KENUKE-975782 format. One record per residue: x, y, z of N, C-alpha, C in turn; residue in one letter. Coordinates in Angstrom, 1 decimal, decimal comma. Last residue first. Example, Ala and Ser with C-alpha at 12.3 -4.5 7.8 and 13.67 -1.06 7.14 Angstrom:
  n.east  n.north    n.up  ca.east  ca.north   ca.up  c.east  c.north    c.up  r
    12,8     -2,2     7,1     13,7      -1,1     7,1    12,9      0,0     7,9  s
    13,2     -5,7     7,8     12,3      -4,5     7,8    13,2     -3,3     7,8  a
REM end
This chain:
  n.east  n.north    n.up  ca.east  ca.north   ca.up  c.east  c.north    c.up  r
    41,4     -8,7     0,1     42,6      -9,0     1,0    42,1     -9,8     2,2  x
    39,4     -7,8    -1,4     39,9      -9,2    -1,7    41,0     -9,6    -0,8  x
    39,1     -5,2    -0,7     38,0      -6,2    -0,4    38,4     -7,6    -0,6  x
    40,8     -3,3    -1,4     41,1      -4,1    -0,2    40,2     -5,2     0,1  x
    42,2     -1,8    -4,1     41,1      -2,7    -3,7    41,5     -3,5    -2,5  x
    42,8      1,3    -5,8     43,2       0,1    -4,9    42,0     -0,6    -4,5  x
    44,1      3,4    -8,2     42,9       2,7    -7,7    43,3      1,5    -6,9  x
    46,2      6,3    -7,5     46,0       4,9    -7,9    44,7      4,3    -7,4  x
    46,0      9,5    -8,8     45,8       8,7    -7,6    45,5      7,2    -8,0  x
    48,5      9,8   -11,3     47,2      10,0   -10,8    47,1      9,1    -9,5  x
    51,5     11,5   -12,5     50,8      10,4   -11,7    49,4     10,8   -11,3  x
    51,2     13,4   -15,6     51,9      13,0   -14,4    51,1     11,9   -13,7  x
    48,3     15,3   -16,6     49,6      14,6   -16,9    50,3     14,3   -15,6  x
    45,8     17,1   -17,7     46,1      15,8   -17,0    47,4     15,3   -17,5  x
    45,2     20,6   -17,2     45,7      19,5   -18,0    46,1     18,3   -17,2  x
    42,1     21,3   -15,4     43,5      21,5   -15,5    44,1     20,3   -16,4  x
    39,1     22,3   -16,9     39,9      21,3   -16,3    41,3     21,5   -16,5  x
    35,8     23,6   -17,3     37,2      23,8   -17,3    37,9     22,7   -16,5  x
    33,1     23,3   -16,9     33,7      22,5   -17,9    35,2     22,7   -18,0  x
    31,9     24,6   -14,7     32,3      25,4   -15,9    32,7     24,5   -17,1  x
    31,5     23,6   -12,3     30,4      23,5   -13,2    30,7     24,1   -14,6  x
    33,7     24,3   -10,9     33,5      22,9   -11,1    32,4     22,6   -12,1  x
    33,4     27,1   -10,8     34,5      26,5   -11,6    34,3     25,0   -11,8  x
    31,1     27,2    -9,1     31,1      27,8   -10,5    32,2     27,2   -11,3  x
    32,2     26,1    -6,8     31,0      25,5    -7,5    30,9     26,0    -8,9  x
    34,1     28,1    -6,2     34,5      26,7    -6,5    33,4     26,0    -7,2  x
    32,4     30,3    -5,6     33,4      30,3    -6,8    33,8     28,9    -7,2  x
    31,2     29,2    -3,4     30,4      29,7    -4,5    31,3     29,7    -5,8  x
    33,3     29,0    -1,6     32,6      27,8    -2,1    31,7     28,1    -3,3  x
    33,8     31,7    -1,1     34,8      30,8    -1,8    34,2     29,5    -2,4  x
    32,6     33,7     0,2     31,9      33,1    -1,0    32,8     32,2    -1,8  x
    34,3     34,5     2,1     32,9      34,5     2,4    32,0     33,9     1,4  x
    36,6     35,7    -0,2     36,4      35,2     1,1    34,9     35,5     1,6  x
    37,4     36,4    -2,7     36,0      36,0    -2,6    35,7     35,4    -1,2  x
    40,1     36,8    -2,7     39,3      38,0    -3,0    37,8     37,7    -2,8  x
    41,2     34,1    -2,2     41,0      35,1    -1,1    40,1     36,3    -1,5  x
    41,7     32,3    -4,2     40,3      32,4    -3,8    40,1     33,6    -2,8  x
    44,5     32,4    -4,3     43,7      32,8    -5,5    42,2     33,0    -5,1  x
    45,2     31,4    -1,8     45,6      32,8    -2,2    44,8     33,3    -3,4  x
    44,2     28,8    -1,9     43,6      29,8    -1,0    44,0     31,2    -1,3  x
    46,0     27,8    -3,9     44,5      27,8    -4,1    43,9     28,9    -3,2  x
    48,4     28,0    -2,6     48,2      28,8    -3,8    46,7     28,9    -4,1  x
    48,0     26,1    -0,6     48,3      27,5    -0,2    48,0     28,4    -1,4  x
    47,6     23,7    -1,9     46,5      24,3    -1,2    46,8     25,8    -0,9  x
    49,3     24,0    -5,1     49,0      23,4    -3,8    47,9     24,1    -3,1  x
    49,0     23,4    -8,7     49,1      24,2    -7,5    48,9     23,4    -6,2  x
    49,2     23,4   -12,2     49,4      22,7   -11,0    49,5     23,7    -9,8  x
    48,9     25,1   -14,4     48,4      23,7   -14,5    48,4     23,0   -13,2  x
    47,6     28,4   -14,4     48,7      27,5   -13,9    48,2     26,1   -13,8  x
    45,8     30,3   -15,0     46,4      29,6   -16,1    47,6     28,7   -15,7  x
    44,4     31,4   -12,9     45,8      32,0   -13,1    46,5     31,3   -14,3  x
    41,9     30,3   -12,7     42,1      31,7   -12,3    43,4     32,3   -12,6  x
    42,0     27,7   -13,7     41,0      28,6   -14,2    41,3     30,1   -13,9  x
    44,3     26,7   -12,5     44,3      26,7   -14,0    43,2     27,7   -14,4  x
    43,7     26,9    -9,8     44,9      27,6   -10,3    44,8     27,7   -11,8  x
    41,4     25,3    -9,6     41,4      26,7    -9,2    42,5     27,5    -9,9  x
    42,4     22,8   -10,4     41,3      23,4   -11,1    41,3     24,9   -10,9  x
    44,4     22,3    -8,5     44,8      22,5    -9,9    43,7     23,1   -10,7  x
    42,9     22,2    -6,1     43,9      23,3    -6,3    44,3     23,4    -7,7  x
    41,3     19,8    -6,6     40,7      21,1    -6,5    41,8     22,2    -6,7  x
    42,3     17,2    -6,5     42,2      17,9    -7,8    41,9     19,4    -7,7  x
    42,5     16,3    -3,8     43,5      15,9    -4,8    43,5     16,7    -6,1  x
    42,1     18,5    -1,0     41,5      17,8    -2,1    42,6     17,5    -3,2  x
    43,0     20,1     1,0     43,5      18,7     1,0    42,9     17,9    -0,2  x
    40,1     22,0     1,7     41,6      21,9     1,7    42,1     20,5     1,8  x
    37,4     22,8     0,5     37,9      21,5     0,9    39,4     21,4     0,7  x
    35,8     25,5     1,9     36,9      25,1     1,0    37,5     23,8     1,4  x
    32,9     27,3     2,3     33,6      26,1     2,6    34,6     25,8     1,5  x
    31,3     29,5     2,0     32,7      29,8     2,1    33,5     28,5     2,3  x
    28,6     29,0     2,1     29,1      29,5     0,8    30,6     29,7     0,8  x
    27,1     26,2     3,5     28,2      27,2     3,8    28,8     27,7     2,4  x
    24,9     24,6     4,0     24,9      25,6     2,9    25,9     26,6     3,1  x
    25,1     22,6     5,9     24,8      24,0     6,3    24,7     25,0     5,2  x
    25,5     20,3     4,4     24,5      20,3     5,5    24,1     21,7     5,9  x
    27,4     21,0     2,4     26,1      20,3     2,1    25,1     20,5     3,2  x
    29,5     22,5     3,6     28,9      22,9     2,3    27,6     22,3     2,1  x
    30,0     20,9     5,8     29,4      22,2     6,0    28,9     22,8     4,7  x
    31,2     18,6     4,6     29,9      18,5     5,4    29,3     19,9     5,5  x
    33,5     19,5     3,4     32,5      18,7     2,6    31,2     18,7     3,3  x
    34,8     20,5     5,6     34,3      21,4     4,6    33,3     20,8     3,7  x
    35,4     18,2     7,0     34,5      19,2     7,6    33,9     20,1     6,6  x
    37,1     16,9     5,2     35,9      16,3     5,5    34,9     17,3     6,1  x
    39,3     18,8     5,3     38,6      18,5     4,0    37,2     17,9     4,3  x
    40,1     19,0     8,0     39,5      20,1     7,4    38,8     19,8     6,1  x
    39,2     15,7     9,3     40,1      16,8     9,1    39,3     17,9     8,4  x
    38,4     13,1    11,3     37,7      14,2    10,6    38,7     15,4    10,5  x
    39,8     11,4    12,9     39,5      11,0    11,6    38,7     12,0    10,8  x
    38,4     12,4    16,0     39,5      11,7    15,3    39,0     11,2    13,9  x
    36,9     15,5    16,2     36,7      14,1    16,2    37,8     13,4    15,4  x
    37,4     18,2    15,7     37,8      17,6    17,0    37,6     16,1    17,1  x
    36,2     18,8    13,4     37,6      18,4    13,3    38,2     18,0    14,7  x
    33,6     19,5    14,4     33,8      18,3    13,6    35,3     17,9    13,6  x
    34,0     22,0    15,6     33,6      20,8    16,4    33,9     19,5    15,7  x
    34,6     23,6    13,5     35,5      23,5    14,6    35,2     22,3    15,4  x
    32,3     23,3    11,9     33,6      22,8    11,4    34,6     22,7    12,5  x
    30,4     24,5    13,6     30,3      23,1    13,3    31,6     22,6    12,8  x
    31,3     27,2    13,5     31,3      26,5    14,8    31,2     25,0    14,6  x
    30,8     27,7    10,8     32,2      27,8    11,4    32,3     27,0    12,7  x
    28,0     27,4    10,6     28,9      26,5     9,9    30,3     26,5    10,4  x
    26,4     27,8    13,8     27,0      28,3    12,5    27,8     27,2    11,9  x
    23,8     25,9    15,3     24,8      26,9    15,3    25,3     27,2    13,9  x
    22,0     23,8    14,9     21,5      25,0    15,7    22,5     26,1    15,6  x
    23,4     21,8    13,9     22,7      22,6    13,0    22,1     23,9    13,6  x
    24,4     20,2    15,9     25,3      21,3    15,4    24,5     22,2    14,5  x
    22,7     18,1    16,2     22,5      19,3    17,1    23,3     20,5    16,6  x
    23,9     16,1    14,7     22,7      16,8    14,1    22,4     18,1    14,9  x
    25,9     15,4    16,5     26,2      15,9    15,2    25,1     16,7    14,6  x
    24,4     14,2    18,6     25,2      15,4    18,8    25,6     16,1    17,5  x
    23,3     12,0    17,2     22,4      13,0    17,7    23,2     14,3    18,1  x
    25,8     10,6    16,3     24,9      11,2    15,4    23,9     12,2    16,0  x
    27,8      9,2    17,6     27,7      10,6    17,9    26,6     11,3    17,1  x
    27,9      6,8    16,4     27,5       6,8    17,8    27,2      8,2    18,3  x
    28,9      7,5    14,0     27,5       7,1    14,0    27,0      7,1    15,5  x
    31,5      8,1    14,6     30,6       9,2    14,3    29,2      8,8    14,3  x
    32,4      5,4    15,0     32,5       6,4    16,0    31,5      7,6    15,8  x
    31,9      4,3    12,5     31,2       3,7    13,7    31,3      4,7    14,8  x
    33,7      5,9    10,9     32,2       5,8    10,6    31,5      5,3    11,8  x
    36,2      5,2    12,0     35,7       6,6    12,0    34,2      6,6    11,8  x
    36,3      2,5    11,5     36,3       3,0    12,9    35,8      4,4    13,0  x
    36,4      2,6     8,7     35,3       1,9     9,3    35,2      2,4    10,8  x
    38,8      3,9     8,2     37,6       4,6     7,9    36,4      3,9     8,5  x
    40,6      1,8     9,3     40,6       3,2     9,8    39,3      3,9     9,5  x
    40,0     -0,6     8,0     39,7      -0,5     9,4    39,7      1,0     9,9  x
    38,6      0,0     4,7     39,6      -0,5     5,6    39,3     -0,1     7,1  x
    36,2     -1,0     2,5     36,5       0,0     3,5    37,4     -0,6     4,6  x
    35,2     -2,7     0,6     36,3      -1,9     0,2    36,7     -0,8     1,2  x
    33,3     -4,4     1,4     32,8      -3,2     0,6    34,0     -2,3     0,3  x
    34,4     -6,2     3,0     34,1      -6,7     1,6    33,6     -5,5     0,8  x
    34,7     -4,5     5,4     35,9      -5,0     4,6    35,5     -5,4     3,2  x
    32,4     -4,1     6,9     32,9      -3,1     6,0    33,9     -3,6     5,0  x
    32,2     -6,4     8,5     31,1      -6,0     7,6    31,5     -5,0     6,6  x
    34,5     -6,4    10,0     34,4      -7,3     8,9    33,2     -7,1     8,0  x
    33,9     -4,6    12,1     34,8      -4,2    11,0    34,6     -5,1     9,8  x
    30,4     -4,7    13,0     31,8      -5,0    13,2    32,6     -4,7    11,9  x
    27,9     -2,2    13,6     28,5      -3,1    12,7    30,0     -3,5    13,0  x
    26,8     -0,3    15,2     26,9      -1,7    15,8    27,6     -2,6    14,8  x
    26,7      2,0    13,8     27,5       2,0    15,0    27,7      0,6    15,6  x
    24,9      1,4    11,8     26,3       1,5    11,4    27,2      1,4    12,7  x
    22,6      1,5    13,3     23,0       0,3    12,6    24,4      0,3    12,3  x
    22,5      4,1    14,1     22,6       3,1    15,1    22,9      1,8    14,5  x
    22,2      5,5    11,6     23,4       5,6    12,4    23,6      4,5    13,4  x
    20,7      3,6     9,0     20,5       4,4    10,2    21,8      4,4    11,0  x
    21,9      3,8     5,7     21,8       3,0     6,9    21,6      3,9     8,1  x
    20,0      5,9     3,5     21,3       5,5     4,1    21,0      4,6     5,3  x
    17,2      4,5     1,7     17,8       5,4     2,7    19,2      4,9     3,1  x
    16,6      4,2    -1,9     16,9       3,7    -0,5    17,4      4,7     0,4  x
    14,8      3,4    -4,8     15,4       4,4    -3,9    15,5      3,9    -2,5  x
    13,5      1,3    -6,2     15,0       1,2    -5,9    15,6      2,3    -5,1  x
    10,9      1,5    -6,5     11,7       1,6    -7,7    13,2      1,7    -7,4  x
     9,8      1,5    -4,0      9,6       0,3    -4,8    10,3      0,3    -6,1  x
    10,5      4,1    -3,3     11,1       3,0    -2,6    11,0      1,7    -3,4  x
     8,7      5,7    -4,7     10,1       5,6    -5,2    10,9      4,5    -4,5  x
     6,3      5,6    -3,3      6,4       4,8    -4,5     7,9      4,7    -5,0  x
     7,2      5,7     0,3      6,5       6,1    -0,9     6,8      5,2    -2,1  x
    10,5      5,7     1,9      9,0       5,7     1,9     8,4      6,1     0,6  x
    13,2      3,5     0,6     12,6       4,8     1,0    11,1      4,8     1,1  x
    14,4      0,5     2,0     13,6       1,2     1,0    13,1      2,5     1,5  x
    17,5      0,8     3,8     16,2       0,3     3,7    15,4      1,0     2,6  x
    20,9     -0,4     4,3     19,9       0,6     4,2    18,5      0,0     4,1  x
    22,8     -2,5     4,1     22,3      -2,1     5,4    21,3     -1,0     5,4  x
    23,3     -3,0     1,3     23,3      -4,1     2,3    22,6     -3,7     3,7  x
    23,0     -0,7     0,0     22,2      -1,8    -0,5    22,2     -2,9     0,6  x
    24,7      1,0     1,5     23,3       1,3     1,4    22,5      0,0     1,0  x
    27,2     -0,2     1,1     26,7       0,0     2,4    25,2      0,2     2,4  x
    27,4      0,0    -1,7     27,4      -1,3    -1,1    26,8     -1,2     0,3  x
    27,5      2,8    -2,2     26,4       2,0    -2,7    26,3      0,7    -2,0  x
    30,0      3,3    -0,9     28,7       3,9    -0,5    27,5      3,2    -0,9  x
    31,7      1,8    -2,4     31,6       1,5    -1,0    30,3      2,1    -0,5  x
    31,5      3,0    -4,9     31,1       1,6    -4,8    30,9      1,2    -3,3  x
    32,3      5,6    -4,3     30,9       5,4    -4,7    30,5      3,9    -4,6  x
    35,0      5,2    -3,7     34,1       5,7    -2,7    32,6      5,4    -3,0  x
    36,0      4,3    -6,2     36,1       3,4    -5,0    35,1      3,8    -3,9  x
    35,5      6,6    -7,7     34,9       5,3    -8,1    34,9      4,3    -6,9  x
    37,2      8,5    -6,5     35,7       8,7    -6,5    35,0      7,4    -6,8  x
    39,9      7,0    -4,6     39,3       7,6    -5,8    37,8      7,7    -5,7  x
    40,8      8,1    -1,3     40,5       7,1    -2,3    40,0      7,8    -3,5  x
    40,9      9,8     0,9     42,2       9,2     0,4    41,9      8,1    -0,6  x
    37,6      9,7     1,8     38,9      10,1     2,2    40,0      9,2     1,6  x
    35,1      8,9     1,1     35,8       9,5     0,1    37,3      9,9     0,5  x
    33,9      8,1     3,5     34,2       7,1     2,5    35,1      7,6     1,4  x
    33,5     10,6     4,6     34,5       9,7     5,2    34,9      8,6     4,2  x
    31,4     11,5     2,9     32,7      12,2     3,0    33,8     11,4     3,6  x
    29,3      9,7     3,3     30,0       9,6     2,1    31,4     10,4     2,1  x
    28,9     10,6     6,2     29,1       9,2     5,8    29,9      9,1     4,4  x
    28,3     13,3     6,3     29,5      12,8     6,8    29,9     11,4     6,3  x
    25,7     13,7     5,3     26,8      14,3     4,6    28,2     13,7     5,0  x
    24,3     12,3     7,2     24,2      11,9     5,8    25,2     12,6     4,9  x
    24,9     13,9     9,5     25,5      12,5     9,3    25,4     12,0     7,9  x
    23,5     16,3     8,8     24,9      16,3     9,1    25,5     14,9     8,8  x
    21,3     17,8     7,1     21,5      16,4     7,5    23,0     16,1     7,6  x
    20,6     20,1     5,8     20,3      20,0     7,2    20,3     18,5     7,7  x
    21,2     21,0     3,2     20,4      19,8     3,4    19,9     19,5     4,8  x
    21,1     23,9     1,5     21,3      23,4     2,9    20,5     22,2     3,1  x
    22,6     25,2    -1,5     21,5      24,7    -0,7    22,0     24,1     0,6  x
    23,5     27,8    -3,3     24,1      27,0    -2,3    23,0     26,5    -1,3  x
    22,6     28,0    -6,8     22,5      28,4    -5,4    23,3     27,4    -4,5  x
    22,6     29,0   -10,0     23,4      28,2    -9,1    23,2     28,8    -7,7  x
    21,4     30,5   -12,0     20,6      29,7   -11,1    21,3     28,8   -10,1  x
    23,3     31,8   -13,5     22,6      32,6   -12,5    21,7     31,8   -11,6  x
    25,7     31,2   -15,1     25,1      30,2   -14,2    24,3     31,0   -13,1  x
    26,7     33,2   -16,7     26,2      32,0   -17,4    25,4     31,1   -16,5  x
    27,4     35,2   -14,9     26,4      35,5   -15,9    25,8     34,2   -16,6  x
    29,3     33,8   -13,5     28,2      34,3   -12,8    27,1     34,7   -13,8  x
    31,2     33,3   -15,6     30,4      32,2   -15,0    29,2     32,6   -14,2  x
    32,2     35,9   -16,0     31,5      35,2   -17,1    30,7     34,0   -16,5  x
    33,4     36,3   -13,4     32,3      37,2   -13,9    31,5     36,5   -15,0  x
    35,3     34,4   -13,4     34,2      34,3   -12,4    33,1     35,2   -12,9  x
    36,9     35,4   -15,5     36,3      34,0   -15,6    35,2     33,9   -14,6  x
    37,7     38,0   -14,7     36,8      37,8   -15,8    36,2     36,4   -15,9  x
    37,3     39,0   -11,3     38,1      38,1   -12,2    37,2     37,9   -13,4  x
    35,7     40,6    -9,9     37,1      40,7    -9,6    38,0     39,8   -10,5  x
    33,0     40,3   -10,4     33,7      41,1   -11,3    35,2     41,2   -11,0  x
    31,6     39,0    -8,4     32,2      38,2    -9,4    33,1     39,0   -10,4  x
    31,3     39,6    -5,2     31,6      40,4    -6,4    32,3     39,6    -7,4  x
    29,1     39,3    -2,6     29,8      38,5    -3,6    30,0     39,4    -4,9  x
    27,5     40,8    -1,0     29,0      40,8    -0,8    29,8     40,1    -1,8  x
    24,8     38,6    -1,0     25,3      39,9    -0,7    26,8     39,9    -0,4  x
    23,6     36,2    -1,4     24,8      36,5    -2,2    25,3     37,9    -2,0  x
    22,3     33,8     0,7     22,5      35,2     0,6    23,8     35,5    -0,2  x
    20,1     31,3     0,6     21,5      31,6     0,2    21,6     33,1    -0,2  x
    17,6     30,4     1,0     18,2      31,2     2,1    19,6     31,6     1,8  x
    17,1     28,8    -1,1     16,4      30,1    -1,0    16,8     30,9     0,1  x
    18,3     26,4    -1,8     19,1      27,6    -1,7    18,4     28,9    -1,6  x
    16,8     24,1    -1,6     17,0      24,7    -2,9    17,8     26,0    -2,9  x
    16,8     23,7     1,1     17,5      22,8     0,3    17,8     23,3    -1,1  x
    15,0     25,8     1,8     16,4      25,9     2,2    17,3     25,0     1,4  x
    12,6     24,7     0,8     13,1      25,9     0,2    14,6     26,1     0,6  x
    12,4     22,2     2,4     12,7      22,2     1,0    13,2     23,5     0,4  x
    11,6     22,2     5,0     13,0      22,5     4,8    13,3     22,6     3,3  x
     9,0     21,4     4,8      9,3      22,7     5,5    10,7     23,2     5,1  x
     9,4     18,9     3,7      8,7      19,9     2,9     9,0     21,3     3,5  x
    10,6     17,6     5,8     11,4      17,8     4,6    10,7     18,8     3,7  x
     8,4     17,6     7,7      9,7      18,2     8,0    10,5     18,5     6,8  x
     6,5     16,1     6,5      6,2      17,5     6,7     7,5     18,3     7,0  x
     7,8     13,5     6,3      7,4      14,2     5,1     7,2     15,7     5,4  x
     8,7     11,6     8,1      9,4      12,9     8,1     8,9     13,8     7,0  x
     7,2      9,3     7,6      7,0      10,0     8,8     7,6     11,4     8,9  x
     6,3      9,6     4,0      7,0       9,0     5,2     6,8      9,9     6,4  x
     6,8     11,8     1,2      6,2      10,6     1,8     7,0     10,3     3,1  x
     6,2     14,8    -0,7      7,0      14,0     0,2     6,1     12,9     0,8  x
     6,8     17,1    -3,3      5,9      16,1    -2,8     6,8     15,2    -1,9  x
     6,9     20,3    -4,6      7,5      19,4    -3,7     6,5     18,4    -3,2  x
     7,3     22,2    -7,4      6,3      21,4    -6,7     7,1     20,3    -5,9  x
     8,5     25,4    -8,0      8,8      24,0    -7,8     7,7     23,4    -7,0  x
     8,7     28,2   -10,2      7,9      27,4    -9,3     8,4     26,0    -9,3  x
     9,8     29,8   -12,2      9,6      30,4   -10,8     8,8     29,5    -9,9  x
    10,0     28,3   -14,5     11,2      29,0   -14,0    11,0     29,5   -12,6  x
     8,1     25,3   -13,7      8,3      26,6   -14,4     9,5     27,3   -13,9  x
     8,4     23,0   -12,3      7,4      23,0   -13,3     7,4     24,3   -14,1  x
    10,6     21,1   -10,9     10,6      22,5   -11,3     9,7     22,6   -12,5  x
    10,0     18,9    -8,4      9,8      19,1    -9,8     9,7     20,6   -10,1  x
    11,1     16,6    -6,0     11,1      18,0    -6,4    11,0     18,1    -7,9  x
    10,3     14,5    -3,4     10,3      14,6    -4,8    10,2     16,1    -5,2  x
    11,6     12,9    -0,6     11,3      14,2    -1,2    11,4     14,2    -2,7  x
    10,9     10,6     1,9     11,3      10,8     0,5    10,8     12,1     0,0  x
    12,0      9,9     5,2     11,1      10,6     4,2    11,7     10,5     2,8  x
    12,0      8,7     8,6     12,4       8,7     7,2    11,5      9,4     6,3  x
    11,5     11,2    11,4     11,6       9,8    10,7    12,0      9,9     9,3  x
    11,8     13,6    12,6     10,5      12,9    12,8    10,5     11,5    12,1  x
    14,3     14,4    11,7     14,1      14,1    13,2    12,8     13,3    13,4  x
    14,7     12,6     8,6     14,5      13,8     9,4    14,3     13,4    10,8  x
    16,6     11,1     6,3     16,1      10,9     7,6    15,9     12,2     8,3  x
    15,9     10,6     2,8     16,6      11,2     3,9    15,9     10,8     5,2  x
    16,1     10,5    -0,7     15,7       9,8     0,5    16,5     10,3     1,6  x
    15,0     12,6    -3,4     16,0      12,3    -2,3    15,3     11,5    -1,2  x
    14,9     13,5    -6,7     14,2      12,7    -5,7    15,3     12,3    -4,6  x
    14,4     16,1    -9,0     15,2      15,4    -8,1    14,4     14,6    -7,1  x
    14,3     17,9   -12,2     13,7      17,1   -11,1    14,7     16,4   -10,2  x
    15,1     18,7   -14,6     14,3      19,6   -13,9    13,6     18,9   -12,7  x
    16,9     16,6   -15,4     17,1      18,0   -15,9    16,3     19,0   -15,1  x
    17,5     14,7   -12,3     17,2      14,8   -13,7    17,3     16,3   -14,1  x
    18,6     12,4    -9,9     18,7      13,8   -10,4    18,5     13,8   -11,9  x
    18,2     10,7    -6,9     18,0      10,7    -8,3    17,9     12,1    -8,8  x
    19,6      9,1    -4,1     19,3      10,4    -4,8    19,2     10,2    -6,3  x
    20,4      6,7    -3,1     19,6       7,6    -2,2    19,1      8,9    -2,9  x
    22,0      5,2    -4,7     20,7       4,7    -4,4    19,8      5,7    -3,6  x
    24,0      6,3    -7,2     23,6       6,7    -5,9    22,2      6,1    -5,6  x
    24,9      5,9    -9,8     24,6       4,7    -9,0    24,2      5,0    -7,6  x
    25,5      8,3   -10,8     24,3       7,7   -11,3    24,0      6,4   -10,5  x
    26,7     10,4    -7,9     26,8       9,6    -9,2    25,6      8,9    -9,6  x
    25,7     11,5    -5,5     27,0      10,7    -5,6    27,0      9,8    -6,8  x
    24,6     14,6    -4,8     24,4      13,5    -5,8    25,7     12,8    -5,9  x
    24,9     17,0    -3,5     24,3      15,9    -2,8    24,2     14,6    -3,6  x
    25,8     18,8    -5,5     26,7      18,3    -4,4    26,2     17,2    -3,6  x
    23,4     19,2    -7,1     24,5      18,3    -7,5    25,4     17,9    -6,4  x
    21,5     21,2    -6,6     21,5      20,0    -5,8    22,6     19,0    -6,1  x
    22,1     23,2    -8,5     22,1      23,5    -7,1    22,2     22,2    -6,2  x
    21,8     21,8   -10,9     23,1      22,4   -10,6    23,2     22,7    -9,1  x
    19,1     21,1   -10,9     20,1      20,0   -10,8    21,5     20,6   -10,5  x
    17,9     23,8   -10,8     17,6      22,8    -9,8    18,7     21,7    -9,8  x
    18,6     26,9   -10,9     19,0      25,7   -11,7    18,9     24,6   -10,8  x
    16,7     29,7   -10,4     17,1      28,4    -9,8    17,4     27,4   -10,9  x
    16,4     33,2    -9,7     16,6      32,1   -10,6    17,1     30,9    -9,9  x
    14,2     34,0    -6,9     15,4      34,1    -7,6    15,6     33,0    -8,7  x
    11,8     33,3    -5,8     12,0      34,7    -6,0    13,3     35,0    -6,8  x
     9,5     30,7    -6,4     10,9      31,1    -6,4    11,0     32,6    -6,7  x
     7,3     28,9    -4,4      7,4      30,0    -5,4     8,8     30,6    -5,3  x
     6,4     25,7    -4,1      7,4      26,6    -3,7     7,6     27,7    -4,8  x
     3,8     23,8    -2,9      4,3      24,5    -4,1     5,2     25,6    -3,5  x
     3,6     20,5    -1,6      3,7      22,0    -1,3     4,3     22,6    -2,6  x
     2,1     17,6    -0,2      2,6      18,4    -1,3     2,6     19,8    -1,0  x
     2,3     14,2     0,9      2,1      15,6     1,2     2,7     16,4     0,1  x
     0,8     11,0     0,3      1,8      12,0     0,0     1,3     13,4     0,5  x
     0,4      7,8     2,0     -0,2       9,1     1,5     0,9     10,1     1,4  x
     2,0      4,9     0,7      1,8       5,9     1,8     1,2      7,2     1,3  x
     0,6      2,2    -0,9      1,4       3,4    -1,0     1,0      4,4     0,1  x
     0,8     -1,2     0,0      0,0       0,0     0,0     0,9      1,2     0,0  x
REM end
């Protein structure tokens, strides 16, 4: 029996590119928790009131229809405007300080910084992405969800949409449950430790992104890169910079200075004119199609699941 749906129409006051805005939450075409199309998205999540599925359809340039199922339906509908970046303040952002950024600001007027308000759901994939390739992380993420998650509420659950495993389930898993999924003991221990702290982590939403980042890096296994990945997604932090990323400094340096390679210090130097909106600039650059030349060693693909 299909659960009853709740629906809300969201009137947009600013331009919105729905898939571009929500792309940071999307972990590739194999993501069981999130489906993304040209003018639509479906997300499975856990609100404080319980699991929910949120279906977003942009039916016109200034209107989105949101439909939700599950115990957390009303909560995700109430939060949907923030997920779409309607609370994203661009005051103080000056794209004209660099011609590339100015051009991208004109080309991508619908790019917003959304706020998922789901800290642990942002943390789990971020930890899985530590020190591995994207393909490895996606496979581990999908494997955890398929094995330990559950169908999402509503009709999308019958079509394969799934919730991330509940934190209390992850907290109880032994290491050997992670190993076949390509997750070594260090990351498995970090995930289990953070899962036990899930209620405290979600309580960070009452504060600022900066305060949350400071608290997150106090947990063993969570560094500045992971904290920034979380504050960008869960808090809609327009200034989050993922220091320690394998590719990001090269992209920033190539786009803004024509330099094919750079370190974190050079990246931060180039982004400094947009302090307060550095994540906005990074999102523009990531969406631009620009890429630093690929030469030299790449991060190797490894597999621990057969060991």
